[in-house]
N, C-alpha and C positions, 0 to 999 in steps of 0.2 A: 755812779763813782766818776763819771766824766765831769759832771757838774761840781761835785765835791772838790776834786782836784783842781779844777781851773778857779773856782771862787777861793780855794785856799791859797793858791798861788798869788792871786789878785790882792787878798788881805795881807799876805806876807809882804808884798811890794807896797802896799799902802801904809802899813805900820812901820817897816823899817827900810823902805827904798831897796829892798832886796831884789835885784834884777834876776839872780839865780832861782829864787823862789817863784818869781813870775814865769820864767821860762820853763823851769821843771813843771809847774803846777798846771800851765796851759799844755806843755808837751805831753805830760802823761795823761791829761784829759783828753786830748785829741786822738791819742792811741786807744784809750777806752771808747771814745765815741765812734771811731772807725771800726773797732772791734764789734761793737753793738750793731752798727750798720750791717756788717758781715752777717752776723748771726741772724738778724732779722730778715735778711734776704736769703738765708740758707745756704750761704756761700761758705767754702772751706776756710778753715784756720782762724774764725773769729774768736773761739774760745782760747786758742794758742796765743792770739795777739792779747787779749785779755789777761791771760796767765803772765805774759811777759810784763805787761804794764803793772800788774799787781807785784810781781817780784821786784821791779824797779823801784815801785813805791816803798816797799819793804825795806830794801837795801839802802835807799836814800834816806828814809826817816828813822829806821831802827836805831842806828849809832846815835843819832841826836837825841831820841827818846831816852836812851840809856844814859847818856852824858848830861842832859838837862833836866830831865824828869818833868818836863813841861807838858801841860795836858793836849796841846795839839799835836805835838810829834807822837805822843803815845797813842793818841786816837787814830791817827793816820797810819802808824805802824800796825795797829790791831785791824784796821780796815784792810790794810795790804795783806795781812795773813789770813785773814778770813775770806777775803775775795780770791786770794791765791788758792786757798784749799778747795773752795767752790769751783773755780775755774779749771783746776787741775783734774777734778773729778769729771767735769763735763768734757773736757779735751780727751781724758782716757775713754769715756763712753762713745765719743764720735770716733775715736780711732779704732776701737777694738768692739764696738757694738754691744756693750755690756749694758 
């Protein structure tokens, strides 16, 4: 997810000179990268950080997907939803040992 978000932000900037796309894509990608690093090292709150990044991705791209019906916002909101569900389940398991 880190790479997808970072590359997506860079493509958004390259196509439309959209600085917000670049900042958001690289920023969310960095949060995913840091969360993955924490998970790999078995440190606390890696799944929580990834869930936060997924939620941010969904809430940033969801309204644009509904408004424009463009394939990239729809794909990014779908990825945000799916990864949010996964990381929510993993965070719950980490916290409650299920």
